[in-house]
N, C-alpha and C positions, 0 to 999 in steps of 0.2 A: 200697394198693397204688401209686399212680397221686397222680401228684403234679406242681404244679406246677413247670412248668424238665424233667420228663422227653423224651427226644425219641421221636419214633412213626415205628417205619418201617418204610409195605406193604412184602408177605408180596411174593414175586414177579412170580407167578404172579396178583396182585390184579387182577376187570375195570373198576372201576368206571375212565373215567378221570379223574374227580378226583384219586383217587390213586394211579396206575399210578406202580410206582418211588415213591416222595414220602417226604420227611424234615419231618416237624412236629411246633415245638415248642412243645411243651405250653404256656400261662401260662393257664390259669387249670381248677382244678380243686376243683369242692368235692360234697353231698351232691343242688344244684340241676341238673351236669350240665359236660360241659370244653367251653375253646376253646384256638384252634391257628391257629398260622401255618405253608403248607406252604411250604417254602423256597426249592426248586427247580425252580419254576410259573415259566419268567417270561411276560410275557404281552405281551412283539414294543411294548410301550410307555418311556414316558421320562415322570420327572414333568414336566414341562416340557406333555406334550400333554395334562394334566389340569389347567389355564386358568391363565388369565393368571398369578396369585399367583404361579405354578415356574416362567415365562418365563426362560428361560438356567441351568433346574438338569438339567443329565442326565441321575441317577441311575435305573438300570431301574426300572419296576416291577413289581410278583410278583401273583403268584392268588394269594391267603391257600387259597382255599377255596371250598365253590359257594356258603356263606348271602353273602348283599347284598354285591354287587357294582358295588354305586356308593356303599361305604364303607372310604375311604380308610385306613390305617393302616401301623404306624413300629414294627417291634422297634431295638433300642439296645446297642452297649453303653461309654453316656455316662453311664450311672449319676444322681448326682446334677444334675450340671452339666446337664440337661435335668428342668428344674421338675415335680412332678408327676409324677415317671416312674413307674409298678409295678413291685416287683424283681417278677424270674421266677426268677431263681436271683444264683449269686457273678458272674453273667458279663451275664445279659440283663436288658435294662428291655423292656416295653414301655406302647409309650403317655407323656403326657408335653404340658407345652407345645409345640403347635404352632405356635406364630407364633412364640416362639425357636428352634426346631426353624430356620423357614423360613429366620428373620434368620442364625443359625449356620450354615447353608447358601447365605450367597448372602457372607456376609466368609470360604467357603475355609476354616474351623472344623468342621467334622463333615467326615471327608473317607467314602467308599463303604466301606470296608471297617468304618465303624462304625453303618452305619445300615442297613433294611431296608423298602421302598414295600410296602406290602400294598391291594392291592383284593379285599374281601372278609375273611372268613375260613373256619374249619371246625368244626363245633359238633359238642356230642355231648347231648341230655335223658339228665338220672341215670341211667345203668347202662347207656346205650348201651352206651356204649365199654369196659367190662368185657366184654358180652354179644359185642363185638366181636371183643376182646380173643381170652374162648375158644374163639369160632371160629375164633383164628388167621389172623385178619383184620393183624395188628400186632404185631410183636415193639415192645419198648420198653428201652430203652439209658437208664441212669440218671445212667452216670458219662459224662464224654463229653467231646474239649479243643474247647478254647473259640476258634477261630480261624473258625467256620461259616461267618460273611458273608467269611471268607478263599480260601476250596475255591471255584473251577468248578461252579456254581449247574447245570450240567448235568451233573455227575458226581458228582452230597452223596454218590446214596443209596447207589453203591459204592464210592464214599472212605470214607464213614460202617460202614462194613460191613464193609471190609479193615480198618481201625484192631482192628476187637474183634479180628480173627484167630479160627481155631476154625471152629466149624463158620457165623460167619458171612464168614469169609474164602472158601468152598466157592459160599453163597448167593450170594453180590456178582457173582458170576461162571455164574449160571442165565445163557440166555439169553428175551428180552423174548416172543417164542413156542417149546418146547422142542419144536414139530411143524417147527421150520426148521431142527433141527440134526443 
């Protein structure tokens, strides 16, 4: 059912603050569990805030999920231009040679719309994601545009749903709190 490269879109009234109106790129899914990164939850930090090795690299850092906030991850669109990258799908790659990434960032070879950094990740144990899907916590999108890093992160949830059209267009207009409508 699920496969790496899928987008997980949270249902509009999900009350978990870690995943409220989130868009997650699933980077791993197998019999042991699933792993992905929330693409639209900013941290208010820049990469340069994380240590001297990142000095003058002012790219935003996102919260990838509620697991291991002391770990730094990245997703990119550069394919084998970054050694040891893990292919997620034809357009997105996870991880790779970190020192090479830092060097290419310092040389301005990598642009902001080609890479996204995350503190922590989203993880599910074996069968957990399927249970949450059956409980209607998540919508699954397998075919989507490859420009996710170019869209405004603050409105990504709404934009992805609007692009789907049909019932998704209606869902994209749901208020955050229907009691205030």
